[in-house]
N, C-alpha and C positions, 0 to 999 in steps of 0.2 A: 331519491329525489330531493332536491335542495328545498329546505325549509324557508318559505317566504312569508311566514306568519307576521302579523303586524306587531312590533315591539310594544312593550309596556310603555304607557304614557302617551298613547295616541290621542290626539285631540279629538273632541266630539265631531268636528267637521271633517275628520279623516286625515288632517295634517298631523305632523310629528310634534311632540312637545319640544319646547326650546331646550337646547343643550343635550338632547338624548343621542343624536347621531351627527357626526361631523360631516360637513359638506365635502364634495369632491375636491381634489387639490386645486388651489388657485381661487376657489369661491368662498363665499361667506358661510359660516356654520348655519345649518338648517334652524330655523326658528328664531334667529337673531336678525334684526333689521339691518339692511345693508349699510345705512349710515353709521350705526354703532359699530359694525364690523370694521368699516373703513377707519374709524377713529382708534380701534383697538389693534389694528394690523401694524406690525413693526415696519419701520422704515417708511411709512407714509405720512402724510401731512397730519400733524396732531398726535402721531403715534410713537414719537421717539426720534432718535438720530438715524440718518441714513446708514445702510450697511456699510462697514468698513471705516466709519468715522466715529470716534469717541466724543461724547459731549464735553465742551470745554467752557469753563466759566470765565469770569472776568479776571480771576486770580492766577492766570497762567504763569506769571513771573513770581508768584509768591514763594515757590520752592527755592528759586535762585537767590531771593532776598535772604532766606534763612541760611543758605549755603555761602553767602558772600563773605562773612567774617572768616570762615575756614579757608576759603579760596584766597583771600588776601594773605593770611598767615602762610599757607603752603607756597604762594607765589614769592614771598619774601624769603622763605627758607630754601626754596628749591631753584627758582629762576635766576635770582641774583647770583648765587654761587656758580651755577652753570654758565652764566654770562662771564663772570670773572675767569672761569677755567678756560673758556674758549678765547677770551681776550689774551690771556697770558700765553696761550699756545701760539699766537701770531706775533709775539714779541721776542726780543732777545732779553732774557730775564734770568740772570745768574747772580752769584753772590756779590759781584761787582755792582750790579744794578741795585740790589737790596741795600747794600751799605752806602750807596750814593756815590761810589767812586767813578762810575761811568753812567752816561745817560742811557735811558731805555730807548731802544730802536725797534722799528717795525720790521719784521722779517718775513711777513706774508706766510706763505706755505714752506719757508725754508726749514722750519723745525720738523714738519712732516716729511719732507724729502730726506732729511737726515735720518729720521726714525725709519722710514721704509727701506733705506739703503743699508740698514744695520741688519746683518744676518741673524744676530741674537734675538732681535725683536721677533722675527718670523718663527724661530724655534720656540721662543716663550709663548707666542700666540698659539701655536699648534698644541703645545703642552697644556695650555690653559683650556682650550676647547675640549680636548679629550678628557682631561681631569674633571672639568665641570660636568660634561655629559655622563661620565661614570658616577659622579656624586649624585646627580639628579635621578638617574635611573635607579641607583641603589636606595636612595632615600625614599622615592615613591614606592618601590617594591616592599621595603620594610615597613613603611607607614601603613600602606594599604593592607598588607598581610595581617599586621597586628590589629588594625581597625576591624577586620573580619573576625579575628580571634576574640576580640572583646565582646562581640555579639554571641559568642559560642560558650563563654565560660560563666560561671556563677558570680554572684556579687562580690565576694571576698577576693577571689583572684583577680577580678576586673579592677577593684579598687587598688589592690596592690600594684598591678601593672601600670594603672594611670598615675599613681603617685611616683613610681619609679621613673616613668617617662617624663613627667613634669619636673622631676628633680634634675634629670639630664638637660632638659631644655632651659631651666633656670640657672644652670651653672655657667658662670662667665667663661669666655672662650679661652682666656689665658689660663684659668684654673683647670679647665678640662684638658687642654693640651699638656699642661704640666703633669697631670695625673696619668694620662696615657703615655707619656714619656717614662714615667716611673714604672708603669706596668711592663713596658717593653725594654726596660733598661738592661744592657748586657751583663752588668755585674750584680745588681740587686733586684731586678724585675722578676716577678713571679711567673710571667709567661714563659720565659726561657727555661726556668726550672721545671715547669710542668711539661713542656715539649721536649726537655732534655737536649737542648741544642747549645749548651755551654754559653759562651760569651759572644754569641752572634749579635752584631750591631744592625738594627733594622734601619737606622737612618744613614748608613753608610752607602748603600746601593740606591740608585735612582728610583727603581721601580718599587723596591720594598719600602722606601721612604714615602712615596707617593700613596702606596697601599695603606701605610700606617695613618697618614693624614686623612685619607679617604674614610677609614673606619671612624676616626674621631668626628669628622664632618657629619657622617651619617648618624652617629650616636647623639650628637646635639641638635640634629635637624629633623629626625623622623618624628618626634612627638607632635610637632605642629601638623604634619600630614595625618598622623594617626588620629588625633583629636578632631580635626576637621572632617576627615572621611567618615569617622565613627558617628559624628553628629548627623552627617548626611544619610548614612545607612539607617540610623534610627527613625528618620523622617520618611523612609520608604514604607508604604503600607505592608503589613505582615501578610496579607492576603496574596500579594504578588509573589512573594518569596515561597509561600506555601504551595501556590499553584505550580510554580516552576519545580519544586521538590516532588510534587505528586506526579509530574510529567516525567520524572526519572532523570532530571538534570543533575550533574555532579556539582560540587562546590565551585570548581573552576568555571564550569559552563554557566552557572548562575551569576558569578561575578562578571564574566565576559559578556554575556548576552542580556542580563537584566540589570545588575547594579551599576556597571560601568556606564551604560547609556544614560541611566537616570541621574548619575552622579557627575556627568561630564562637566556642567558648570563649575562644580566644586573642584573637580580635578584640573580644570583650566587654572583656577586661582592658585592652587598649590604648586602646579607645575611652573607657572610663571614666577611665583615667589622663590621657588627652589632654584630656578635658573639664574635669577638675579643674585641670590645669596651665594651660590656655589661658584658663580663666574667671578665674583669679586672677593673670594676668600683671601684673607690677609694673615690674621692672627695665628691660625693653625700652622700655615706654611712657615711664617716667620719664627715662631717659637720652636716648632718640632724639628725644623731642618736648619736652625741657627742662621736664619736670614736668607735661605735659598738653597741650601745644600752646598756640597763640595763643588767648587768652581761654578756655581750657579746652576747645577744640574736640576734642581727642584724649583726653579723660578716660575711664578705665574705673573700675569700682567700687573696685578695690584702690588706685589712685592717689587717687581721690576720698575714700576713707576716710582715707588718710594726710594729705591736706590738711586734713580736718576735724579730725582727732585732734591732729596735731603742728603744722601751720601755724597753725590757728585756735585751738588748745588746747581744742577741744570734744571731750574724750575719750569722753564718753557718746554723742555722735552718731557718732563713728568706730566705737565698739563696737556701735552699733545697725546700722551698715552691715555690719560683720563678721557679725553674727548673720543679717542678710538673705541675705548670700552663702552662709552655711553652709546655711540652709534651702533656697535654690535648688538648690545642689549635691546636697543629699540628695534633693530631690524629683526632679530630673533622673535621678539614678542609679537610684532606686527605680522610676521609671516605665519607664526602659529595661529594667531587669531583669524588671519585670512583662510587658512586651511579649514579651520572649524567652521567658519561661515560658509565656506564652499560645500560642506557637508550638510548644510541646512540647519546649523545650530544657531539659536538666538542667544546672544551674550550680552 
């Protein structure tokens, strides 16, 4: 039989003491005057801001005032060069115009029509997209795997791995590319001696040269992903990971079902950064393939634009290639962010 005894704190007149028992849903707590309860109720007059609206003070523009100097500097460093790049892409601007021998003329979309009619441009564009995608996937895979490894090893190995990774990250691209060329040199490189393949030239073939450049790009890019993802993993509560381990989840399942969803904002940042860096790779290709490989077989868009603008003195065509690269990067970034928003992510 249900116990219906009067709880402790019953008032002498049979009522309940204030604060002992909450009122049914929607009503004021028993023992608290209705006027006081109305003042305390959230979302009501005198009880705070309405649901769904955050209180705003008079300083709503204060953050923008603090950001204004940085926005002005960024606008001067980014917007003006982009404007000049777009302007030159619509002009006839070669060495004759630079030296003043001929007047600059407006070509409209003529440079873009010339560019899109060039079969080599489309081959280079396809090679750039495939190469950049392979670099991004490989960099994210290596960086995330090593970030998880950092959480599993002791302090000394973790410190050694961090220092080695940061050393690779701090190495200039020209220096790193030269070192990798020496490692795979057909005459003096230690890699060929260890593998026992004699005087094989890694930069002679198209795919082997792209693979060699990919390894160097991943080597100098994964530390950023590793450090960023490692910091995100350390911010995840240990209880969440322990609960997943007690439920019998493997390390791969913990990463896929627990860590990856929690780290998605961080993964968005490193992915977009990797896409931008790897899509506009220049130094590694130029140094390791001697300007684009044999007959231009290892050209990417950035090196192709350099050849058009400075080797052939067709600055307007080089600017048009730069504009195309900018549009592609913006499109890829916006589509990626839109897909994440479609999945309910707040970015």
